[in-house]
MIBAMAR-46874 format. One record per residue (C-alpha): x, y, z. Coordinates in Angstrom, 2 decimals. Example, Ala and Ser with C-alpha at 12.3 -4.5 7.8 and 13.67 -1.06 7.14 Angstrom:
! residues 2
> 12.30_-4.50_7.80 $
> 13.67_-1.06_7.14 $
END
This chain:
! residues 441
> 5.11_12.19_-22.40 $
> 6.78_12.06_-19.02 $
> 6.11_14.84_-16.53 $
> 8.92_17.38_-16.35 $
> 9.77_18.65_-12.86 $
> 10.74_22.08_-14.13 $
> 7.46_22.38_-16.05 $
> 5.48_21.26_-13.00 $
> 7.19_23.75_-10.73 $
> 6.62_26.55_-13.24 $
> 2.91_25.74_-13.39 $
> 2.70_25.65_-9.59 $
> 4.23_29.13_-9.46 $
> 1.87_30.35_-12.19 $
> -1.33_29.16_-10.50 $
> -0.17_30.62_-7.19 $
> 0.52_33.97_-8.88 $
> -2.96_34.07_-10.42 $
> -4.65_33.18_-7.15 $
> -2.69_35.83_-5.25 $
> -3.51_38.37_-7.99 $
> -7.23_37.78_-7.55 $
> -7.63_35.86_-10.81 $
> -8.98_32.46_-9.68 $
> -10.41_31.52_-13.11 $
> -6.99_31.89_-14.73 $
> -5.46_29.96_-11.83 $
> -7.96_27.13_-12.34 $
> -6.97_26.92_-16.01 $
> -3.35_26.41_-14.94 $
> -4.36_23.82_-12.33 $
> -6.20_21.95_-15.08 $
> -2.90_21.64_-16.95 $
> -1.03_20.71_-13.79 $
> -3.04_18.17_-11.84 $
> -2.44_15.04_-13.95 $
> 1.34_15.47_-13.95 $
> 1.45_16.39_-10.27 $
> -0.60_13.28_-9.44 $
> 1.51_11.02_-11.64 $
> 4.78_11.98_-9.94 $
> 3.26_11.36_-6.50 $
> 3.22_14.90_-5.13 $
> -0.17_14.23_-3.61 $
> 0.02_16.59_-0.65 $
> 0.81_19.56_-2.89 $
> -1.96_18.58_-5.30 $
> -4.47_18.23_-2.46 $
> -3.77_21.76_-1.22 $
> -3.92_23.22_-4.74 $
> -7.19_21.46_-5.53 $
> -8.70_22.54_-2.20 $
> -8.01_26.18_-2.96 $
> -9.24_25.83_-6.55 $
> -12.52_24.17_-5.58 $
> -13.08_26.63_-2.74 $
> -12.55_29.71_-4.92 $
> -13.82_28.69_-8.35 $
> -17.36_27.60_-9.21 $
> -18.58_25.53_-12.14 $
> -15.38_23.51_-12.52 $
> -14.96_20.63_-14.92 $
> -15.79_17.31_-13.12 $
> -12.22_16.17_-13.75 $
> -11.12_18.46_-10.91 $
> -13.32_16.49_-8.51 $
> -12.06_13.22_-9.98 $
> -8.49_14.21_-9.14 $
> -9.54_15.34_-5.68 $
> -10.98_11.86_-5.07 $
> -7.88_10.18_-6.51 $
> -5.68_12.28_-4.26 $
> -7.77_11.44_-1.20 $
> -7.29_7.75_-1.93 $
> -3.56_8.13_-2.49 $
> -3.22_9.98_0.82 $
> -4.84_7.12_2.76 $
> -8.49_8.18_2.78 $
> -10.06_5.66_0.38 $
> -13.42_5.79_2.16 $
> -13.81_9.50_1.41 $
> -12.55_8.95_-2.13 $
> -15.09_6.18_-2.67 $
> -18.01_8.35_-1.56 $
> -16.98_11.21_-3.82 $
> -16.45_8.91_-6.80 $
> -19.89_7.31_-6.42 $
> -21.53_10.75_-6.35 $
> -19.46_11.94_-9.28 $
> -20.54_8.88_-11.30 $
> -24.15_10.07_-11.30 $
> -23.22_13.65_-12.12 $
> -21.44_12.73_-15.37 $
> -23.97_10.30_-16.84 $
> -23.64_12.10_-20.19 $
> -19.89_11.43_-20.37 $
> -19.22_7.69_-20.75 $
> -15.48_8.21_-21.07 $
> -15.30_9.95_-17.69 $
> -17.63_7.33_-16.22 $
> -15.19_4.66_-17.34 $
> -12.35_6.45_-15.54 $
> -14.50_6.72_-12.41 $
> -15.31_3.01_-12.52 $
> -11.60_2.22_-12.44 $
> -11.01_4.60_-9.54 $
> -13.91_3.12_-7.58 $
> -12.25_-0.28_-7.93 $
> -8.98_1.16_-6.64 $
> -10.72_2.73_-3.63 $
> -12.41_-0.55_-2.70 $
> -9.04_-2.32_-2.95 $
> -7.41_0.24_-0.67 $
> -10.26_-0.22_1.80 $
> -9.62_-3.97_1.79 $
> -13.20_-4.69_0.71 $
> -12.68_-8.03_-1.00 $
> -16.41_-8.82_-0.76 $
> -16.83_-6.66_-3.84 $
> -14.17_-8.47_-5.87 $
> -16.45_-9.70_-8.64 $
> -18.35_-6.41_-8.72 $
> -15.07_-4.53_-9.16 $
> -13.96_-6.88_-11.93 $
> -17.28_-6.28_-13.66 $
> -16.74_-2.53_-13.41 $
> -13.28_-2.83_-14.95 $
> -14.75_-4.91_-17.77 $
> -17.50_-2.34_-18.31 $
> -14.90_0.43_-18.47 $
> -12.90_-1.64_-20.99 $
> -15.99_-1.95_-23.19 $
> -16.66_1.79_-23.03 $
> -13.17_2.49_-24.29 $
> -13.60_-0.23_-26.92 $
> -16.70_1.47_-28.29 $
> -14.79_4.75_-28.42 $
> -11.90_3.32_-30.44 $
> -13.50_3.08_-33.89 $
> -14.44_6.71_-34.61 $
> -11.40_8.40_-33.04 $
> -8.27_9.86_-34.52 $
> -5.05_7.90_-34.14 $
> -3.78_9.98_-31.20 $
> -6.97_9.29_-29.24 $
> -6.98_5.65_-30.32 $
> -3.68_5.16_-28.50 $
> -5.01_6.94_-25.42 $
> -8.08_4.71_-25.26 $
> -5.97_1.60_-25.82 $
> -3.77_2.68_-22.92 $
> -6.89_3.11_-20.80 $
> -7.96_-0.41_-21.75 $
> -4.60_-1.68_-20.56 $
> -5.24_0.10_-17.25 $
> -8.57_-1.75_-16.99 $
> -6.78_-5.08_-17.46 $
> -4.17_-4.03_-14.90 $
> -6.94_-3.19_-12.43 $
> -8.58_-6.58_-12.99 $
> -5.25_-8.22_-12.39 $
> -4.81_-6.51_-9.03 $
> -8.14_-7.89_-7.82 $
> -7.19_-11.45_-8.83 $
> -3.77_-10.82_-7.27 $
> -4.59_-9.23_-3.91 $
> -8.21_-10.15_-3.18 $
> -8.95_-13.46_-4.87 $
> -5.34_-14.69_-4.58 $
> -5.49_-16.29_-8.02 $
> -2.02_-15.59_-9.41 $
> -2.54_-17.40_-12.72 $
> -5.53_-15.21_-13.58 $
> -3.66_-12.13_-12.39 $
> -0.65_-12.99_-14.56 $
> -2.91_-13.42_-17.57 $
> -4.40_-9.95_-17.09 $
> -1.00_-8.41_-16.39 $
> 0.49_-9.89_-19.55 $
> -2.46_-8.68_-21.64 $
> -1.99_-5.20_-20.20 $
> 1.76_-5.35_-20.80 $
> 1.20_-6.17_-24.47 $
> -1.04_-3.14_-24.96 $
> 1.29_-0.83_-23.04 $
> 4.03_-2.00_-25.38 $
> 1.89_-1.29_-28.45 $
> 1.20_2.29_-27.36 $
> 4.74_2.77_-26.01 $
> 3.64_3.58_-22.46 $
> 6.81_3.14_-20.43 $
> 5.10_3.98_-17.14 $
> 2.32_1.45_-17.75 $
> 4.85_-1.22_-18.67 $
> 6.82_-0.39_-15.52 $
> 3.77_-0.75_-13.28 $
> 2.87_-4.14_-14.76 $
> 6.46_-5.31_-14.51 $
> 6.46_-4.41_-10.81 $
> 3.14_-6.22_-10.29 $
> 4.49_-9.38_-11.92 $
> 7.53_-9.07_-9.66 $
> 5.23_-9.02_-6.62 $
> 3.64_-12.31_-7.69 $
> 7.06_-13.89_-8.24 $
> 8.17_-12.64_-4.79 $
> 5.17_-14.09_-2.93 $
> 5.90_-17.37_-1.14 $
> 2.19_-18.19_-0.98 $
> 2.07_-18.42_-4.79 $
> 4.25_-21.50_-4.84 $
> 3.88_-22.29_-8.52 $
> 5.21_-18.82_-9.40 $
> 7.63_-18.18_-6.53 $
> 11.00_-17.14_-7.96 $
> 12.79_-14.45_-5.89 $
> 15.62_-14.08_-8.40 $
> 13.21_-13.40_-11.25 $
> 11.18_-11.12_-8.96 $
> 14.24_-8.99_-8.23 $
> 14.94_-8.79_-11.96 $
> 11.42_-7.49_-12.58 $
> 11.72_-4.93_-9.79 $
> 15.03_-3.68_-11.15 $
> 13.58_-3.36_-14.65 $
> 10.59_-1.41_-13.30 $
> 12.86_0.77_-11.17 $
> 14.93_1.73_-14.20 $
> 11.79_2.80_-16.07 $
> 10.51_4.91_-13.18 $
> 13.87_6.54_-12.52 $
> 14.17_7.58_-16.15 $
> 10.65_9.04_-16.04 $
> 11.22_10.78_-12.68 $
> 8.15_9.05_-11.20 $
> 9.33_9.21_-7.60 $
> 6.16_7.67_-6.20 $
> 6.66_4.64_-8.43 $
> 10.35_4.52_-7.49 $
> 9.26_4.47_-3.84 $
> 6.80_1.61_-4.43 $
> 9.42_-0.45_-6.26 $
> 12.21_0.13_-3.76 $
> 9.78_-0.93_-1.04 $
> 9.14_-4.25_-2.75 $
> 12.88_-4.78_-3.34 $
> 13.61_-4.06_0.32 $
> 10.98_-6.56_1.49 $
> 12.28_-9.21_-0.90 $
> 15.86_-8.86_0.36 $
> 15.22_-9.15_4.09 $
> 17.74_-12.04_4.14 $
> 20.38_-9.38_3.40 $
> 19.54_-6.96_6.24 $
> 22.18_-4.37_5.33 $
> 20.86_-4.06_1.77 $
> 17.27_-4.17_2.94 $
> 17.99_-1.39_5.45 $
> 19.59_0.76_2.75 $
> 16.55_0.37_0.50 $
> 14.03_1.08_3.27 $
> 15.99_4.23_4.14 $
> 15.72_5.27_0.49 $
> 11.96_4.71_0.77 $
> 11.82_6.89_3.88 $
> 13.80_9.65_2.16 $
> 11.51_9.71_-0.88 $
> 8.33_9.54_1.22 $
> 9.60_12.43_3.34 $
> 10.42_14.46_0.22 $
> 6.96_13.85_-1.24 $
> 5.19_14.56_2.06 $
> 3.65_11.09_2.22 $
> 3.09_10.58_5.95 $
> 1.67_7.07_5.63 $
> 4.50_5.78_3.45 $
> 7.05_7.49_5.68 $
> 5.58_5.75_8.74 $
> 5.57_2.36_7.01 $
> 9.20_2.79_5.98 $
> 10.06_3.85_9.53 $
> 8.49_0.65_10.85 $
> 10.51_-1.53_8.49 $
> 13.73_0.34_9.28 $
> 13.15_-0.27_12.98 $
> 12.52_-3.96_12.36 $
> 15.76_-4.42_10.41 $
> 17.75_-2.37_12.94 $
> 16.42_-4.57_15.74 $
> 17.43_-7.67_13.78 $
> 20.96_-6.27_13.36 $
> 21.01_-5.39_17.07 $
> 20.13_-8.99_17.97 $
> 22.83_-10.30_15.63 $
> 25.39_-8.04_17.28 $
> 24.33_-9.20_20.75 $
> 24.67_-12.82_19.62 $
> 28.27_-12.12_18.58 $
> 29.39_-9.62_21.23 $
> 27.14_-10.43_24.17 $
> 24.58_-8.16_25.84 $
> 25.58_-4.47_25.82 $
> 25.81_-2.44_29.01 $
> 22.87_-0.20_29.82 $
> 24.89_2.98_29.14 $
> 26.35_1.81_25.81 $
> 25.53_3.26_22.40 $
> 24.11_-0.11_21.34 $
> 21.63_-0.03_24.22 $
> 20.62_3.54_23.40 $
> 20.03_2.46_19.81 $
> 17.41_0.03_21.09 $
> 15.59_2.94_22.74 $
> 15.67_4.82_19.44 $
> 14.23_1.79_17.63 $
> 11.40_1.57_20.15 $
> 10.67_5.29_19.84 $
> 10.68_5.04_16.05 $
> 8.05_2.29_16.17 $
> 5.91_4.30_18.56 $
> 6.15_7.34_16.26 $
> 5.16_5.24_13.24 $
> 2.20_3.78_15.13 $
> 1.07_7.26_16.09 $
> 0.89_8.29_12.44 $
> -0.71_5.09_11.18 $
> -3.45_5.30_13.81 $
> -4.84_8.25_11.83 $
> -5.62_6.16_8.73 $
> -8.64_4.27_9.99 $
> -10.12_3.11_6.68 $
> -6.96_2.24_4.75 $
> -6.26_-1.50_4.90 $
> -2.52_-1.17_4.22 $
> -2.16_1.33_7.08 $
> -4.08_-0.89_9.50 $
> -1.90_-3.88_8.62 $
> 1.20_-1.74_9.14 $
> -0.17_-0.52_12.48 $
> -0.70_-4.14_13.57 $
> 2.90_-4.87_12.63 $
> 4.15_-1.82_14.58 $
> 2.50_-3.07_17.76 $
> 3.80_-6.57_17.04 $
> 7.37_-5.28_16.63 $
> 7.12_-3.40_19.91 $
> 5.88_-6.61_21.50 $
> 8.87_-8.52_20.14 $
> 11.28_-5.97_21.61 $
> 9.63_-5.94_25.02 $
> 9.48_-9.74_24.99 $
> 13.20_-9.85_24.19 $
> 13.82_-7.49_27.09 $
> 11.84_-9.78_29.38 $
> 9.12_-7.20_30.03 $
> 6.13_-9.51_29.64 $
> 3.59_-6.95_30.84 $
> 4.52_-4.42_28.15 $
> 4.83_-7.14_25.52 $
> 1.36_-8.43_26.39 $
> -0.09_-4.91_26.09 $
> 1.58_-4.49_22.68 $
> 0.30_-7.78_21.31 $
> -3.18_-7.07_22.66 $
> -3.13_-3.78_20.73 $
> -2.01_-5.65_17.62 $
> -4.79_-8.20_18.06 $
> -7.37_-5.47_18.54 $
> -6.42_-3.77_15.25 $
> -6.31_-7.07_13.37 $
> -9.88_-7.75_14.52 $
> -11.21_-4.48_13.08 $
> -14.11_-4.53_10.67 $
> -11.82_-3.62_7.77 $
> -10.52_-7.22_7.90 $
> -13.98_-8.82_7.99 $
> -13.55_-10.40_4.56 $
> -11.00_-12.87_5.91 $
> -8.21_-12.64_3.35 $
> -5.76_-15.39_4.18 $
> -2.87_-13.03_4.90 $
> -5.02_-11.02_7.32 $
> -6.20_-14.17_9.08 $
> -2.61_-15.37_9.52 $
> -1.55_-12.01_10.92 $
> -4.47_-11.97_13.37 $
> -3.86_-15.54_14.46 $
> -0.18_-14.86_15.09 $
> -1.08_-11.87_17.28 $
> -3.53_-14.09_19.17 $
> -0.89_-16.78_19.68 $
> 1.63_-14.19_20.95 $
> -0.96_-13.10_23.52 $
> -1.67_-16.73_24.45 $
> 2.04_-17.51_24.80 $
> 2.52_-14.61_27.22 $
> -0.59_-15.51_29.20 $
> 0.78_-19.04_29.63 $
> 4.17_-17.63_30.71 $
> 2.44_-15.41_33.28 $
> 0.22_-18.30_34.45 $
> -2.94_-16.52_33.37 $
> -4.46_-19.56_31.68 $
> -8.07_-18.66_32.45 $
> -8.31_-16.12_29.60 $
> -6.80_-18.40_26.96 $
> -9.84_-20.61_26.41 $
> -12.15_-17.67_25.69 $
> -9.66_-15.99_23.35 $
> -9.10_-19.16_21.36 $
> -12.84_-19.87_21.16 $
> -13.47_-16.37_19.81 $
> -11.02_-17.05_16.97 $
> -12.03_-20.63_16.21 $
> -12.88_-19.73_12.61 $
> -9.32_-18.52_12.04 $
> -7.85_-21.84_13.19 $
> -10.34_-23.67_11.00 $
> -9.55_-21.56_7.91 $
> -5.80_-22.17_8.26 $
> -6.33_-25.80_9.31 $
> -4.30_-25.32_12.48 $
> -4.87_-26.99_15.85 $
> -5.81_-24.97_18.90 $
> -2.77_-24.01_20.98 $
> -1.63_-25.82_24.08 $
> 0.88_-24.69_26.67 $
> 3.49_-26.95_25.11 $
> 2.60_-26.29_21.47 $
> 2.02_-22.57_21.17 $
> 5.68_-21.76_20.44 $
> 5.65_-24.17_17.50 $
> 2.50_-22.60_16.04 $
> 4.03_-19.11_16.26 $
> 7.20_-20.30_14.58 $
> 5.15_-21.91_11.80 $
> 3.23_-18.71_11.06 $
> 6.42_-16.65_11.13 $
> 8.11_-19.02_8.71 $
> 5.23_-18.90_6.25 $
> 5.33_-15.06_6.37 $
END
């Protein structure tokens, strides 16, 4: 059953009333009814505050409260803290295999958010173990619980698929898992589950690196189908995720892409999701700068006191604001990638303005983030991003006749060039290498 906003808001009011009336036990009972729905619709900040008060004021709570606290930490960009709590919780519920299975799935999600691809096969094993736990539970249960456990098994398959998809970059294996999950979600009539899988399949179809599956038209169809499901269910967090993928896919239509990213920003702001709001802000700035460049190409450079020129200042400020927020999420891989891209976008603007000193500082900041330990596992996309930041720095050093630093920088990143099978840059060839990496995305 889909969460109902009116029901959720009524429960929020009820738990608040009980807390304020000095009845924390009654409030905790209401929170127990509330937390799953509040999590599912993406109101993580509200849930975090409610759980904090509940755990602070009520002792001897069901472990599920701590499970949702960990889930909420991960969703709010603190997967490292979530991971630690989940691993502790695992040992505290050794007499509850069903809850252990749920924790195994959440541990896998936290590792994925931390970008720890070194644990890929361990995570897959955990998902498979969770699947088997639910399988053992299926036989003796009533029909209503049978469907619940089958849905949980589908979630295990979905989790496996994400590891093949994002970490191992094996789209065929990911598609197999996604389709198996989709079949089960269909059997148990889980619209939300089917929507999530449909979106995931769309992401594979939208990825240029997966050449045998790349089909942007089909990808957009999958995103639209998923969006319809989430809008009907009022899952605004899922709507946000899907609009984000649609906006990225349609960057060739900057006006449409800008509209979609602004929708993402609006939803993130409504839900209090600072990380997602900052990421949307970064993309909005990128598209606005692209439109600014297109206008300059048609109309010529604007005067320094024109509205167009002031808009460039607003774009720069927006990127700096986004970077300031993303800096706070030190152990969330998505946030660190977005922070790298913020610095890179600032570098592009300053380079366009001819301010090589500022551009060099921006690209150095981008390179520093892309060299952080969170990217130690050398996923291909992260290596390409890091190498492009390096090449931007090298290009500017050449332009400023500071060749002496180039050799050491390139030598320090020799493994990146080797992994991507690219030659080391030369003064005459660095522009071509940057263009190649930009084209490949």
